[in-house]
NUGUNU-565438 format. One record per residue: residue number from 1; x, y, z of N, C-alpha, C in turn. Coordinates in steps of 0.1 Angstrom, whole numbers. Layout:
<nodes>
NODE  num     nu     nv     nw    cau    cav    caw     cu     cv     cw
NODE  NUM      X      Y      Z      X      Y      Z      X      Y      Z
...
</nodes>
This chain:
<nodes>
NODE  num     nu     nv     nw    cau    cav    caw     cu     cv     cw
NODE    1      8    -12      0      0      0      0      9     13      0
NODE    2      2     23     -5      9     36     -4     11     40     10
NODE    3     23     46     14     24     52     27     21     67     26
NODE    4     23     73     38     19     88     38     28     96     29
NODE    5     41     92     27     50    100     18     45     98      4
NODE    6     41     86      0     36     84    -13     24     93    -16
NODE    7     15     94     -6      2    101     -7      6    116     -9
NODE    8     15    121     -1     18    136     -3     24    139    -17
NODE    9     32    129    -22     38    131    -35     27    131    -46
NODE   10     18    121    -44      7    120    -55     -2    132    -55
NODE   11     -3    139    -43    -12    151    -43     -7    162    -52
NODE   12      6    162    -56     12    172    -64      7    171    -78
NODE   13      1    160    -82     -2    157    -96    -17    156    -97
NODE   14    -21    158   -110    -36    158   -113    -40    144   -116
NODE   15    -53    141   -116    -59    129   -120    -54    125   -134
NODE   16    -54    135   -143    -50    133   -157    -35    127   -158
NODE   17    -27    133   -149    -13    129   -149    -12    114   -145
NODE   18    -20    110   -135    -20     96   -130    -25     87   -141
NODE   19    -35     92   -149    -40     84   -160    -30     82   -171
NODE   20    -22     92   -173    -12     91   -183     -1     81   -179
NODE   21      3     82   -166     13     72   -161      8     58   -163
NODE   22     -5     55   -159    -11     42   -160    -11     37   -174
NODE   23    -15     46   -184    -15     41   -198     -1     39   -203
NODE   24      8     47   -199     22     46   -205     29     33   -199
NODE   25     25     29   -187     30     17   -181     24      5   -185
NODE   26     14      6   -194      7     -6   -199     -4    -11   -189
NODE   27     -7     -3   -179    -17     -7   -169    -31     -5   -173
NODE   28    -34      4   -183    -47      8   -186    -50      7   -201
NODE   29    -60     -1   -205    -64     -2   -219    -75      8   -222
NODE   30    -74     15   -233    -84     25   -237    -96     18   -241
NODE   31   -108     22   -236   -121     16   -239   -126     21   -252
NODE   32   -134     14   -259   -140     19   -272   -148     31   -269
NODE   33   -149     40   -280   -157     52   -279   -172     49   -278
NODE   34   -180     58   -274   -194     57   -273   -200     62   -285
NODE   35   -209     55   -292   -216     60   -304   -226     70   -299
NODE   36   -226     82   -306   -235     93   -303   -233     98   -289
NODE   37   -220     98   -284   -217    102   -271   -222    116   -268
NODE   38   -227    119   -256   -231    132   -252   -220    139   -246
NODE   39   -220    152   -246   -210    160   -239   -210    158   -224
NODE   40   -198    157   -218   -198    153   -204   -188    163   -196
NODE   41   -192    166   -184   -184    174   -175   -180    165   -164
NODE   42   -168    165   -159   -163    156   -148   -156    165   -138
NODE   43   -157    160   -125   -151    167   -114   -148    157   -103
NODE   44   -138    161    -95   -135    154    -83   -144    160    -72
NODE   45   -150    152    -63   -159    156    -53   -156    150    -40
NODE   46   -161    156    -29   -160    150    -16   -174    149    -10
NODE   47   -177    139     -3   -190    136      3   -189    133     18
NODE   48   -196    140     26   -196    138     40   -205    127     44
NODE   49   -199    117     51   -207    106     56   -207    105     71
NODE   50   -213     95     77   -213     94     91   -200     91     97
NODE   51   -190     86     88   -177     82     93   -166     91     87
NODE   52   -169    101     81   -158    110     76   -161    116     62
NODE   53   -151    118     54   -153    125     41   -148    116     30
NODE   54   -156    112     21   -152    103     10   -148    111     -2
NODE   55   -137    108     -8   -133    113    -21   -139    105    -32
NODE   56   -143    112    -43   -150    105    -53   -149    112    -66
NODE   57   -154    106    -77   -153    111    -90   -168    112    -96
NODE   58   -171    123   -102   -185    125   -107   -184    130   -121
NODE   59   -191    123   -130   -192    127   -144   -207    127   -149
NODE   60   -211    137   -156   -225    138   -160   -226    146   -173
NODE   61   -237    143   -180   -239    151   -193   -240    166   -190
NODE   62   -235    174   -199   -235    188   -198   -248    195   -200
NODE   63   -257    187   -206   -271    193   -209   -282    185   -202
NODE   64   -290    192   -194   -301    186   -187   -297    177   -176
NODE   65   -307    170   -171   -305    160   -160   -307    146   -165
NODE   66   -300    137   -158   -300    123   -163   -301    114   -151
NODE   67   -305    101   -153   -306     92   -142   -292     90   -135
NODE   68   -292     90   -122   -280     88   -115   -276     74   -114
NODE   69   -263     72   -113   -257     58   -112   -245     59   -102
NODE   70   -246     50    -92   -235     49    -82   -227     36    -85
NODE   71   -214     38    -87   -205     28    -91   -196     24    -79
NODE   72   -196     11    -75   -187      6    -64   -176     -2    -71
NODE   73   -163      3    -70   -152     -3    -76   -149    -17    -69
NODE   74   -139    -24    -75   -134    -36    -69   -124    -33    -58
NODE   75   -117    -43    -54   -108    -42    -43    -97    -32    -45
NODE   76    -94    -29    -58    -83    -20    -61    -88     -5    -61
NODE   77   -100     -3    -58   -105     10    -55   -107     20    -67
NODE   78   -109     33    -63   -110     43    -73    -97     46    -79
NODE   79    -97     46    -92    -84     48   -100    -87     51   -114
NODE   80    -77     54   -123    -80     58   -136    -89     49   -144
NODE   81    -88     36   -142    -97     26   -150   -111     29   -146
NODE   82   -115     31   -134   -129     33   -130   -133     48   -134
NODE   83   -124     57   -134   -128     70   -139   -131     69   -154
NODE   84   -123     61   -161   -126     59   -176   -140     53   -178
NODE   85   -142     43   -170   -155     36   -171   -167     45   -167
NODE   86   -165     53   -156   -175     63   -152   -178     73   -163
NODE   87   -167     79   -169   -169     88   -180   -177     82   -191
NODE   88   -173     70   -195   -179     63   -206   -194     61   -203
NODE   89   -198     58   -191   -212     56   -188   -219     70   -188
NODE   90   -212     80   -184   -218     94   -185   -220     98   -200
NODE   91   -211     94   -208   -213     97   -223   -224     90   -229
NODE   92   -229     79   -222   -241     72   -226   -254     77   -221
NODE   93   -253     88   -213   -265     95   -208   -268     93   -194
NODE   94   -258     91   -185   -261     90   -171   -252     99   -162
NODE   95   -257    103   -150   -249    111   -141   -243    101   -131
NODE   96   -229    100   -132   -222     88   -126   -213     92   -114
NODE   97   -215     86   -103   -206     88    -91   -198     75    -89
NODE   98   -185     76    -89   -176     65    -86   -169     69    -73
NODE   99   -171     60    -63   -166     64    -50   -153     56    -46
NODE  100   -146     62    -36   -135     55    -30   -140     48    -18
NODE  101   -142     35    -19   -149     28     -8   -140     27      5
NODE  102   -127     30      3   -118     29     14   -114     43     20
NODE  103   -123     52     19   -120     66     23   -117     67     39
NODE  104   -122     57     46   -120     57     61   -105     55     64
NODE  105    -98     48     55    -84     45     57    -74     54     49
NODE  106    -78     57     37    -69     66     29    -76     71     17
NODE  107    -71     82     11    -76     87     -1    -71     79    -13
NODE  108    -79     80    -24    -74     73    -36    -63     81    -42
NODE  109    -54     74    -49    -54     60    -53    -50     51    -41
NODE  110    -57     40    -39    -54     31    -28    -46     19    -33
NODE  111    -45     17    -46    -37      6    -52    -27     12    -61
NODE  112    -14     12    -57     -4     20    -65     -2     15    -79
NODE  113     -5      3    -82     -4     -3    -96    -18     -6   -102
NODE  114    -28      1    -97    -41     -1   -102    -46    -16   -100
NODE  115    -52    -21   -111    -57    -35   -110    -46    -45   -110
NODE  116    -34    -41   -111    -23    -51   -111    -15    -50    -98
NODE  117    -20    -43    -88    -14    -43    -75    -15    -57    -69
NODE  118     -5    -61    -62     -6    -74    -55    -18    -74    -45
NODE  119    -26    -84    -46    -38    -84    -38    -36    -83    -23
NODE  120    -24    -89    -19    -21    -88     -4    -20    -74      1
NODE  121    -17    -64     -8    -15    -50     -4    -29    -44     -1
NODE  122    -39    -48     -8    -52    -41     -7    -63    -49      1
NODE  123    -60    -62      4    -70    -70     11    -73    -64     25
NODE  124    -64    -58     33    -67    -52     45    -78    -41     44
NODE  125    -77    -34     33    -87    -23     31   -101    -29     30
NODE  126   -102    -39     22   -115    -46     20   -120    -52     33
NODE  127   -111    -58     40   -115    -65     52   -119    -56     64
NODE  128   -116    -43     62   -120    -33     72   -135    -29     70
NODE  129   -140    -32     59   -154    -28     56   -163    -39     62
NODE  130   -176    -35     65   -185    -44     70   -199    -42     63
NODE  131   -208    -51     65   -222    -49     60   -227    -36     65
NODE  132   -224    -32     78   -229    -19     83   -224     -7     76
NODE  133   -211     -8     73   -205      4     65   -211      4     51
NODE  134   -213     -8     45   -220     -8     32   -233     -1     32
NODE  135   -241     -4     42   -254      2     43   -254     17     45
NODE  136   -245     21     55   -243     35     58   -239     43     46
NODE  137   -228     38     39   -223     45     27   -233     45     16
NODE  138   -240     34     14   -250     34      3   -260     45      5
NODE  139   -265     46     17   -275     57     20   -270     71     18
NODE  140   -257     73     22   -251     86     21   -249     90      6
NODE  141   -244     80     -2   -241     83    -16   -253     85    -24
NODE  142   -264     77    -21   -277     79    -28   -282     93    -26
NODE  143   -281     97    -13   -286    111     -9   -278    121    -16
NODE  144   -265    119    -17   -256    129    -24   -260    130    -39
NODE  145   -262    119    -45   -266    119    -59   -279    127    -61
NODE  146   -289    124    -52   -302    131    -54   -301    146    -51
NODE  147   -291    150    -45   -289    165    -43   -283    172    -54
NODE  148   -279    165    -65   -272    171    -76   -281    175    -87
NODE  149   -279    187    -92   -288    192   -103   -287    183   -115
NODE  150   -276    176   -117   -274    168   -129   -282    155   -129
NODE  151   -288    152   -117   -295    139   -115   -310    142   -117
NODE  152   -316    134   -125   -331    134   -127   -338    126   -116
NODE  153   -344    134   -107   -350    127    -95   -363    120    -99
NODE  154   -368    123   -111   -381    116   -115   -378    102   -121
NODE  155   -365     99   -123   -362     86   -128   -354     78   -118
NODE  156   -355     65   -118   -348     56   -109   -333     58   -110
NODE  157   -326     54    -99   -311     53    -99   -307     39   -103
NODE  158   -294     38   -107   -288     25   -110   -276     24   -101
NODE  159   -271     12    -98   -259     10    -91   -252     -2    -96
NODE  160   -239     -2    -97   -231    -13   -102   -220    -16    -92
NODE  161   -216    -29    -91   -205    -33    -82   -197    -43    -89
NODE  162   -184    -41    -87   -174    -51    -93   -167    -58    -82
NODE  163   -165    -71    -83   -158    -79    -72   -165    -76    -59
NODE  164   -158    -71    -49   -164    -68    -36   -175    -58    -37
NODE  165   -176    -51    -48   -187    -41    -49   -200    -47    -52
NODE  166   -200    -60    -57   -213    -66    -60   -222    -67    -48
NODE  167   -218    -72    -36   -226    -72    -24   -230    -58    -20
NODE  168   -221    -49    -21   -224    -35    -17   -235    -29    -26
NODE  169   -235    -32    -38   -245    -27    -47   -259    -32    -43
NODE  170   -259    -45    -40   -272    -51    -35   -277    -44    -22
NODE  171   -267    -42    -13   -271    -36      0   -275    -21     -2
NODE  172   -270    -14    -12   -274     -1    -15   -289     -1    -20
NODE  173   -293    -11    -27   -306    -12    -32   -316    -15    -20
NODE  174   -311    -20     -9   -320    -23      2   -322    -10     11
NODE  175   -312     -1     11   -314     11     19   -322     22     11
NODE  176   -323     20     -2   -331     30    -10   -340     22    -20
NODE  177   -348     13    -15   -356      5    -25   -365     13    -34
NODE  178   -370     25    -29   -378     33    -38   -371     41    -48
NODE  179   -357     42    -47   -349     49    -56   -341     41    -66
NODE  180   -336     30    -61   -327     21    -69   -336     12    -78
NODE  181   -335     14    -91   -343      6   -100   -335     -4   -108
NODE  182   -322     -4   -107   -314    -14   -114   -301    -16   -107
NODE  183   -297    -29   -106   -284    -33   -100   -276    -42   -110
NODE  184   -264    -38   -112   -255    -47   -120   -243    -51   -112
NODE  185   -240    -64   -112   -228    -69   -105   -220    -77   -115
NODE  186   -207    -74   -114   -197    -80   -124   -186    -87   -116
NODE  187   -185   -100   -118   -176   -109   -110   -177   -106    -96
NODE  188   -190   -105    -91   -192   -102    -77   -187   -112    -68
NODE  189   -182   -108    -57   -176   -117    -47   -186   -119    -36
NODE  190   -187   -132    -31   -195   -135    -19   -210   -131    -21
NODE  191   -215   -133    -33   -229   -130    -35   -239   -140    -29
NODE  192   -233   -153    -27   -241   -163    -20   -233   -169     -9
NODE  193   -237   -167      3   -230   -172     15   -240   -178     25
NODE  194   -235   -184     35   -243   -190     46   -248   -179     56
NODE  195   -243   -167     55   -247   -156     64   -261   -152     63
NODE  196   -268   -148     73   -282   -144     72   -283   -131     64
NODE  197   -272   -123     63   -273   -111     54   -266   -113     41
NODE  198   -265   -125     36   -259   -128     23   -267   -120     13
NODE  199   -260   -115      2   -268   -107     -8   -280   -114    -14
NODE  200   -279   -127    -16   -290   -134    -22   -302   -134    -13
NODE  201   -300   -133      0   -311   -132     10   -317   -118     11
NODE  202   -311   -108      5   -315    -94      7   -323    -89     -5
NODE  203   -322    -96    -17   -329    -91    -29   -344    -89    -27
NODE  204   -350    -96    -19   -365    -95    -17   -368    -81    -10
NODE  205   -358    -75     -4   -360    -62      2   -358    -50     -8
NODE  206   -356    -54    -21   -353    -44    -31   -364    -44    -41
NODE  207   -364    -33    -50   -374    -32    -61   -367    -30    -74
NODE  208   -356    -36    -76   -347    -34    -87   -347    -45    -97
NODE  209   -343    -42   -110   -340    -52   -120   -325    -55   -118
NODE  210   -321    -67   -121   -308    -71   -118   -301    -77   -131
NODE  211   -288    -74   -132   -279    -80   -141   -267    -86   -133
NODE  212   -266    -99   -133   -256   -106   -125   -246   -113   -135
NODE  213   -235   -107   -137   -225   -113   -146   -214   -120   -138
NODE  214   -214   -133   -140   -206   -142   -132   -193   -146   -140
NODE  215   -182   -146   -133   -170   -151   -140   -170   -166   -140
NODE  216   -165   -171   -151   -164   -186   -152   -156   -192   -141
NODE  217   -145   -185   -138   -136   -190   -127   -143   -191   -114
NODE  218   -152   -181   -111   -160   -182    -99   -170   -193    -99
NODE  219   -176   -194   -111   -187   -204   -113   -181   -218   -111
NODE  220   -168   -220   -115   -162   -233   -114   -160   -237    -99
NODE  221   -157   -226    -91   -155   -229    -76   -169   -231    -69
NODE  222   -179   -223    -73   -192   -224    -67   -203   -225    -77
NODE  223   -204   -237    -83   -213   -239    -95   -228   -237    -90
NODE  224   -231   -239    -77   -245   -239    -73   -249   -224    -70
NODE  225   -240   -215    -70   -244   -201    -66   -253   -195    -76
NODE  226   -251   -197    -89   -260   -191    -99   -274   -195    -97
NODE  227   -276   -208    -95   -290   -214    -93   -296   -208    -80
NODE  228   -288   -206    -70   -293   -200    -57   -298   -186    -60
NODE  229   -290   -178    -68   -293   -165    -71   -306   -164    -79
NODE  230   -307   -172    -89   -319   -173    -98   -331   -176    -89
NODE  231   -330   -185    -80   -341   -189    -72   -346   -177    -63
NODE  232   -336   -170    -58   -339   -158    -49   -346   -148    -57
NODE  233   -342   -145    -69   -349   -135    -77   -363   -140    -81
NODE  234   -364   -152    -85   -377   -158    -88   -387   -157    -76
NODE  235   -382   -160    -64   -390   -160    -52   -395   -145    -49
NODE  236   -386   -136    -52   -389   -121    -49   -397   -115    -61
NODE  237   -399   -123    -72   -406   -118    -84   -399   -106    -90
NODE  238   -385   -107    -90   -378    -96    -96   -372   -100   -109
NODE  239   -371    -91   -119   -365    -94   -132   -350    -95   -130
NODE  240   -344   -105   -135   -330   -107   -133   -324   -115   -144
NODE  241   -312   -111   -148   -304   -118   -158   -291   -123   -151
NODE  242   -290   -136   -149   -279   -142   -143   -271   -151   -153
NODE  243   -259   -147   -157   -252   -154   -167   -237   -155   -164
NODE  244   -232   -167   -167   -218   -170   -166   -211   -165   -178
NODE  245   -200   -157   -177   -192   -153   -188   -180   -161   -189
NODE  246   -175   -164   -201   -163   -172   -203   -151   -164   -201
NODE  247   -149   -159   -188   -138   -150   -185   -134   -152   -170
NODE  248   -122   -147   -167   -117   -149   -153   -123   -138   -144
NODE  249   -122   -141   -131   -126   -131   -121   -118   -118   -123
NODE  250   -125   -107   -124   -118    -94   -127   -117    -90   -141
NODE  251   -125    -96   -150   -123    -94   -164   -128    -80   -169
NODE  252   -136    -73   -162   -142    -61   -167   -133    -48   -167
NODE  253   -127    -44   -155   -119    -32   -155   -107    -33   -165
NODE  254   -104    -22   -172    -94    -23   -183    -80    -22   -178
NODE  255    -77    -24   -165    -63    -23   -161    -59    -36   -153
NODE  256    -67    -46   -154    -64    -59   -147    -56    -68   -156
NODE  257    -49    -77   -150    -42    -87   -158    -51    -97   -166
NODE  258    -63    -98   -161    -73   -107   -168    -83   -100   -176
NODE  259    -81    -87   -178    -91    -80   -186    -93    -87   -200
NODE  260   -106    -89   -203   -110    -95   -215   -119    -85   -223
NODE  261   -114    -79   -233   -121    -68   -240   -134    -73   -246
NODE  262   -134    -84   -252   -146    -89   -258   -157    -92   -248
NODE  263   -154    -99   -237   -164   -102   -227   -168    -90   -219
NODE  264   -158    -80   -217   -162    -68   -210   -172    -60   -218
NODE  265   -170    -60   -231   -179    -52   -240   -193    -59   -240
NODE  266   -193    -72   -239   -206    -79   -239   -213    -75   -226
NODE  267   -206    -75   -215   -212    -72   -202   -217    -57   -202
NODE  268   -209    -49   -208   -212    -34   -208   -225    -32   -216
NODE  269   -226    -39   -227   -238    -38   -236   -250    -43   -228
NODE  270   -249    -54   -220   -260    -58   -212   -264    -48   -201
NODE  271   -254    -42   -196   -256    -32   -185   -264    -20   -191
NODE  272   -260    -15   -203   -268     -4   -209   -282     -8   -212
NODE  273   -284    -21   -216   -297    -26   -219   -306    -26   -207
NODE  274   -300    -31   -196   -307    -31   -183   -311    -17   -178
NODE  275   -301     -8   -179   -304      6   -175   -314     12   -184
NODE  276   -313      9   -197   -323     15   -206   -337     11   -203
NODE  277   -339     -1   -198   -352     -6   -195   -356     -1   -181
NODE  278   -348     -3   -171   -351      0   -157   -351     14   -153
NODE  279   -343     22   -159   -342     36   -155   -348     46   -165
NODE  280   -357     41   -174   -363     49   -184   -374     58   -178
</nodes>
C-alpha cells in the first residue's frame, strides 16, 4: 500500500497525470468510444458521511438532468480505470458517481499499480469494511446523488458493483428501495454465503432489476451459486439476468491482468440494456 509519503507526492499531480502514467506503463487499456456520445463534464468531489469524508469522481452530461448511477469499484478502488468507465457511462447519458470505498483508511489511489497491484496489499482495506459500512455508505451516496442538479429525480437510480462491490450494490438497493431501479454486478464476490445477510437473501428487500455477470472461474468454484441467485430472484418476483461469462474473475476493468475486452464489452452492452429498461 501507499504510505503517507507516497500520498503527499501524489497530491502534487492531477488525475490526468496519473491516468497518463497508468496508460504509459501498460496498466490501462483505452475503452472503445461511445456511439453518439453526449458532452460530459467531470469533477472530483467530496461527500460527508457518518464516518468521515469520502473522495469520489463525478461525471455527468453537460445538458439537462440524467438518471443517477452509483459505481462501487473492486478491491483496487477508485483509480484511472474506473474514472474511464465512469466517464464512458456518462457519455451514454447517465450522471455517474464513482466512490473511493476505502476513504476511512486513505484517499485514492489506494492501489499503487491499479488493477495489477498485489492483492495482499489491498486486502486489509476490504477486510475493514462491514455490511454496516456498506449500508451507511450506500445511504449517504444515494442522498448525495439526489442532491445534484445533474440527476433526474423523476427517474430511478442505478448502481453497479465489481468484485467486492457486488454485495455493496445489492445492499445499496436495500437502503433505498424506492430509488434504486437497477443493480448490475460483475464478477461479484460473496454473492451467495451462509450468512443471514448474504446478498441473495437481501434481494427481496429491493425493487430493482438485476444484471448478474458471473466469472467462469468463480462459477467453477461455486457452481451452485448461480442457481441459488436465480431462485432468490424468482421468489422475490424480480426481473434478473444471471449469466456466466467465459472469463476470469476481474475481467471487466481495463487495467487488470485478466481484462477480457470482448467479454467486457458484452457485459457493458447488457448493462446499458438493463439501465435503458429499468431507468427509463
